[in-house]
C-alpha positions as a printed Julia matrix, in Angstrom:
81×3 Matrix{Float64}:
  -8.61  27.95  57.11
 -11.91  27.9   54.68
 -15.24  27.31  55.53
 -16.77  24.03  54.22
 -19.12  23.71  51.54
 -21.57  21.99  53.85
 -21.4   24.46  56.82
 -24.67  25.91  57.97
 -24.15  29.03  56.79
 -23.24  28.0   53.26
 -26.46  25.84  53.22
 -28.51  28.46  54.6
 -26.89  30.74  51.9
 -27.97  27.85  48.92
 -31.31  27.82  50.06
 -32.17  31.6   49.96
 -30.31  31.64  46.72
 -32.96  29.03  45.74
 -36.04  30.59  47.15
 -34.77  33.84  45.25
 -34.97  32.32  41.76
 -38.35  30.48  42.91
 -39.66  34.05  43.28
 -37.94  35.73  40.21
 -39.55  32.53  38.51
 -42.84  33.44  39.55
 -42.42  37.36  38.6
 -41.18  38.84  41.99
 -39.0   42.03  41.22
 -35.53  42.43  42.78
 -36.76  44.77  44.86
 -39.57  42.41  46.27
 -37.11  39.13  46.31
 -34.87  41.38  48.39
 -37.5   42.5   50.98
 -39.12  38.85  51.36
 -35.35  37.06  51.97
 -33.77  40.0   53.91
 -31.17  40.97  50.95
 -30.11  44.3   51.66
 -30.33  45.53  48.45
 -31.78  44.62  44.83
 -28.29  44.05  43.62
 -27.82  41.24  46.34
 -31.13  39.73  45.27
 -30.0   39.93  41.56
 -26.69  38.14  42.5
 -28.64  35.39  44.21
 -30.93  34.6   41.64
 -28.14  34.63  39.17
 -25.96  32.47  41.28
 -28.61  30.18  41.6
 -29.39  29.89  37.87
 -25.46  29.34  37.61
 -25.46  26.75  39.76
 -28.58  24.9   38.22
 -27.12  24.74  34.72
 -24.37  22.36  36.46
 -26.43  19.69  37.71
 -25.79  15.98  36.17
 -29.35  15.85  34.95
 -28.96  19.4   32.82
 -25.35  18.07  31.83
 -27.06  14.71  30.68
 -29.88  16.66  28.62
 -26.91  18.8   27.03
 -25.1   15.79  25.76
 -28.49  13.86  24.33
 -29.23  17.4   22.6
 -25.53  17.84  20.83
 -26.11  14.1   19.92
 -29.4   14.94  18.11
 -27.97  18.09  16.44
 -24.8   15.73  15.34
 -27.52  13.02  14.14
 -29.74  15.46  12.21
 -26.62  17.66  10.7
 -25.44  13.95   9.46
 -28.59  13.43   7.53
 -28.67  17.07   6.22
 -24.91  17.18   4.85
């Protein structure tokens, strides 16, 4: 049986990933992130940051913005060519 995507353990992991990304954006090293959030290694912090980035790239808002950007590029190319 698989664990629910909304189980308390998974929700806590997602929140920790978000915190890791926020710390990285503010300039924290991977070691500082690991120490602050309780990851055993720098690699654990790195995986958390990368996972948070990957998840943030698929939000509906980001997908919509990407679509608008592609439309703008198409219009610009149409006028150039």
